[in-house]
C-alpha positions as CSV (number, residue, x, y, z in Angstrom):
1,M,-96.1,-11.6,14.7
2,S,-93.7,-9.5,13.0
3,P,-89.9,-11.0,12.7
4,R,-88.9,-8.4,14.7
5,E,-91.0,-9.5,17.6
6,R,-90.3,-13.0,17.2
7,F,-86.6,-11.9,17.1
8,E,-87.1,-10.0,20.2
9,L,-89.2,-12.7,22.2
10,I,-86.5,-15.3,21.3
11,Y,-84.0,-13.3,22.2
12,S,-85.2,-12.0,25.6
13,R,-86.9,-15.6,26.6
14,H,-83.2,-17.7,25.8
15,A,-80.2,-15.3,25.8
16,P,-79.5,-15.8,29.5
17,T,-79.8,-19.4,29.0
18,V,-77.4,-19.4,26.2
19,K,-75.1,-17.1,27.9
20,G,-74.9,-19.7,30.8
21,Y,-74.1,-22.4,28.5
22,V,-71.1,-20.1,26.9
23,M,-69.8,-19.0,30.1
24,R,-69.5,-22.8,31.6
25,R,-67.5,-23.6,27.9
26,A,-65.4,-20.2,27.5
27,P,-64.0,-17.7,29.5
28,A,-66.3,-14.9,30.3
29,S,-64.0,-12.2,28.6
30,I,-65.4,-13.6,25.6
31,A,-68.9,-14.9,26.1
32,D,-70.6,-11.5,25.2
33,D,-69.2,-11.7,21.7
34,V,-70.2,-15.6,21.4
35,V,-73.9,-14.6,22.4
36,A,-74.1,-11.8,20.3
37,D,-72.9,-14.1,17.6
38,V,-75.3,-16.5,17.9
39,F,-78.2,-14.0,17.8
40,T,-77.1,-12.9,14.5
41,V,-77.0,-15.9,12.9
42,C,-80.9,-16.6,14.6
43,W,-81.9,-13.1,13.1
44,R,-80.1,-13.9,9.9
45,R,-82.1,-17.6,9.9
46,L,-85.1,-16.4,11.6
47,E,-87.0,-18.4,9.3
48,D,-85.3,-21.8,9.9
49,V,-85.6,-21.5,13.5
50,P,-88.2,-23.9,15.2
51,G,-90.9,-23.6,16.6
52,D,-88.8,-24.4,19.9
53,P,-85.7,-22.4,19.8
54,L,-83.5,-23.3,22.9
55,P,-81.9,-26.1,21.6
56,W,-81.4,-24.6,18.1
57,L,-79.7,-21.6,19.9
58,I,-77.6,-23.9,21.7
59,G,-76.3,-25.7,18.7
60,V,-75.3,-22.5,17.0
61,A,-73.7,-21.6,20.1
62,A,-71.7,-25.0,19.8
63,R,-70.4,-24.3,16.5
64,V,-69.5,-20.7,17.3
65,L,-67.2,-21.8,20.6
66,R,-65.7,-24.1,18.1
67,T,-65.2,-21.7,15.7
68,H,-63.8,-19.3,18.2
69,R,-61.7,-22.3,19.4
70,R,-60.1,-22.9,16.4
71,G,-59.2,-19.3,15.2
72,E,-57.7,-18.9,18.8
73,T,-55.6,-22.1,18.4
74,R,-54.7,-20.5,14.6
75,R,-54.0,-17.5,16.3
76,L,-51.8,-18.9,19.4
77,R,-49.9,-21.0,16.6
78,L,-49.1,-18.1,14.6
79,G,-47.5,-16.5,18.1
80,A,-45.3,-19.3,18.7
81,R,-44.1,-19.3,15.4
82,L,-43.7,-15.7,15.3
83,A,-41.6,-15.5,18.7
84,D,-39.0,-18.4,17.4
85,V,-38.4,-16.2,14.7
86,E,-35.4,-13.1,15.1
87,P,-37.1,-9.9,14.7
88,I,-36.6,-8.3,11.7
89,A,-35.0,-4.2,11.6
90,A,-37.7,-2.3,9.8
91,A,-36.2,-1.8,6.1
92,Q,-34.7,1.2,5.6
93,A,-34.7,3.2,2.0
94,P,-31.0,2.7,1.4
95,A,-29.2,6.0,1.5
96,I,-27.9,7.7,-1.6
97,E,-24.6,7.6,-2.0
98,N,-23.9,9.9,-4.8
99,A,-25.5,13.0,-4.1
100,T,-26.0,14.4,-7.6
101,L,-28.6,11.4,-8.3
102,G,-30.4,12.5,-5.2
103,I,-31.0,15.6,-6.3
104,A,-32.4,14.8,-9.9
105,L,-34.7,12.3,-8.1
106,E,-35.7,14.8,-6.2
107,R,-36.3,16.9,-9.2
108,M,-38.2,14.5,-11.1
109,R,-42.0,13.7,-11.2
110,D,-43.7,11.9,-9.0
111,V,-44.5,9.3,-11.2
112,D,-41.1,8.9,-12.5
113,R,-39.2,8.7,-9.7
114,E,-42.1,5.9,-7.7
115,L,-41.5,4.1,-11.1
116,L,-37.7,4.0,-10.8
117,L,-37.1,3.5,-7.2
118,L,-39.6,0.4,-7.1
119,I,-37.7,-0.7,-10.3
120,A,-34.2,-0.2,-8.6
121,W,-34.6,-0.2,-4.9
122,D,-37.4,-2.2,-4.1
123,G,-35.9,-4.7,-7.0
124,L,-39.6,-5.7,-8.7
125,S,-39.7,-6.8,-12.3
126,P,-41.7,-4.3,-14.7
127,T,-44.5,-6.6,-14.5
128,Q,-45.0,-6.5,-10.6
129,A,-44.2,-2.7,-10.9
130,A,-47.2,-2.4,-13.0
131,A,-49.6,-4.5,-10.4
132,V,-48.5,-2.0,-7.4
133,L,-49.0,1.6,-9.4
134,G,-52.3,-0.5,-11.2
135,I,-51.8,0.1,-14.7
136,A,-50.8,-2.3,-17.8
137,P,-47.1,-3.9,-17.6
138,V,-46.9,-2.6,-20.9
139,T,-47.3,1.1,-20.0
140,V,-44.5,0.7,-17.1
141,R,-42.2,-0.5,-19.6
142,V,-42.9,2.5,-21.8
143,R,-42.8,5.2,-18.8
144,L,-39.8,3.0,-17.3
145,H,-38.1,4.1,-20.7
146,R,-38.9,7.3,-20.6
147,A,-37.9,8.0,-16.5
148,R,-34.8,6.3,-17.3
149,N,-34.3,8.8,-20.1
150,R,-35.0,11.9,-18.1
151,L,-33.1,10.5,-15.1
152,R,-30.1,10.4,-17.4
153,I,-31.3,13.9,-18.9
154,A,-31.7,15.4,-15.2
155,L,-27.9,13.6,-14.2
156,A,-26.3,15.2,-17.5
157,Q,-27.9,18.3,-16.5
158,L,-26.1,18.5,-13.3
159,H,-23.0,16.8,-13.2
160,P,-21.2,15.5,-17.0
161,E,-19.5,12.6,-15.5
162,A,-22.6,10.8,-13.4
163,E,-24.4,10.2,-16.9
164,A,-21.6,7.9,-17.6
165,R,-22.3,6.5,-14.2
166,S,-25.9,6.3,-14.0
167,E,-25.8,4.4,-17.7
168,L,-23.7,1.8,-16.0
169,S,-26.3,1.3,-13.2
170,M,-29.5,1.8,-15.7
171,E,-27.6,-1.1,-17.7
172,A,-27.7,-3.3,-14.8
173,S,-31.4,-2.7,-14.1
174,P,-34.1,-4.9,-15.5
């Protein structure tokens, strides 16, 4: 008998009994999922299934039910903890108060703008920004230096007084 034929025989003979066992111990809404998990284990471990598979299948069903209950308990505890926490408003990007800065940022390359915003708006360190961008921290530091210089130049071209303000804000950033 092939493994598939053996599995189909085990399933056809014992699935109703396993489902009855599960239904007596768990809500009907999860019974089909638990039975499916039991027979997934059966298929994966078919060579471990004894000649009389029913006790083995019931044991698997008991373990699957315990696992499901633990997961459900964790979900309920998490729900209770979240219900106790006051909702946090979705983070909104800070408004750019200086129109000149906004224009300068819009004109920058996407990679430069993203790096500057990760550092300035999101408050990430260069090492953290490197992780976000998937590049080496040393590369981020070089790119950050160049992006800041490009921003200074863009601000100076747009508005000569903006250069002095940008130098102050850039010195405050890491």
